[in-house]
C-alpha positions as CSV (number, residue, x, y, z in Angstrom):
1,X,12.5,-33.6,34.9
2,X,10.7,-36.4,33.1
3,X,6.9,-35.9,33.8
4,X,4.8,-39.0,33.2
5,X,1.4,-38.5,31.5
6,X,-1.5,-40.7,31.7
7,X,-3.2,-41.8,28.5
8,X,-5.9,-39.3,29.2
9,X,-3.5,-36.5,29.7
10,X,-1.5,-37.4,26.4
11,X,-4.8,-37.7,24.6
12,X,-5.9,-34.2,25.6
13,X,-2.5,-32.8,24.4
14,X,-2.6,-34.7,21.2
15,X,-6.4,-33.9,20.5
16,X,-7.3,-37.6,20.2
17,X,-9.2,-40.1,22.3
18,X,-7.4,-42.1,25.1
19,X,-8.2,-45.3,23.0
20,X,-6.3,-43.8,20.1
21,X,-3.4,-43.1,22.4
22,X,-3.6,-46.8,23.6
23,X,-3.5,-47.9,19.9
24,X,-0.4,-45.7,19.3
25,X,1.3,-47.4,22.3
26,X,0.2,-50.8,21.3
27,X,1.6,-50.3,17.8
28,X,4.8,-48.9,19.3
29,X,4.3,-45.6,17.5
30,X,4.5,-43.7,20.8
31,X,6.8,-45.0,23.5
32,X,5.3,-45.7,26.9
33,X,5.9,-47.2,30.2
34,X,3.5,-49.8,31.7
35,X,3.2,-49.7,35.5
36,X,1.0,-51.6,38.0
37,X,-1.0,-49.3,40.2
38,X,-1.8,-50.0,43.9
39,X,-5.2,-51.4,42.6
40,X,-3.3,-54.2,40.8
41,X,-4.3,-52.7,37.3
42,X,-1.6,-52.2,34.6
43,X,-1.7,-48.6,33.2
44,X,0.4,-46.9,30.4
45,X,2.4,-43.7,31.2
46,X,4.0,-41.6,28.6
47,X,6.8,-39.1,29.0
48,X,5.8,-35.5,28.3
49,X,9.0,-35.3,26.0
50,X,7.8,-38.3,23.9
51,X,4.4,-36.6,23.3
52,X,6.2,-33.6,22.2
53,X,8.4,-35.5,19.9
54,X,5.4,-37.3,18.4
55,X,3.7,-34.0,17.8
56,X,6.8,-32.7,15.9
57,X,7.2,-35.8,13.9
58,X,3.5,-35.5,13.0
59,X,3.9,-32.0,11.9
60,X,6.8,-32.7,9.8
61,X,5.1,-35.7,8.2
62,X,2.0,-33.7,7.4
63,X,4.2,-30.8,6.0
64,X,6.1,-33.1,3.7
65,X,2.8,-34.6,2.5
66,X,1.3,-31.3,1.8
67,X,4.4,-30.2,-0.1
68,X,4.4,-33.4,-2.2
69,X,0.7,-32.7,-3.2
70,X,1.4,-29.2,-4.2
71,X,4.5,-29.9,-6.4
72,X,3.7,-30.8,-10.0
73,X,5.0,-34.1,-11.1
74,X,6.6,-34.4,-14.6
75,X,5.4,-37.4,-16.6
76,X,8.1,-40.0,-16.9
77,X,10.2,-38.7,-14.0
78,X,10.7,-41.1,-11.2
79,X,9.9,-40.0,-7.6
């Protein structure tokens, strides 16, 4: 089942602010669905699976950055 999360719920899972989640949505770094509520206001919703994938991608990126910093680079060898 595709559970949709609000920006507040996604922010809590990711450990960031709801504004940071909105920025990720705006920059298309996190996929989301915009729906109009009964009050006429458009709101973002994010699939739980997409939040999990974003977390996994971020973890892999951080691991690769750490590994690159720890490996000595020989002078004159292109990266």
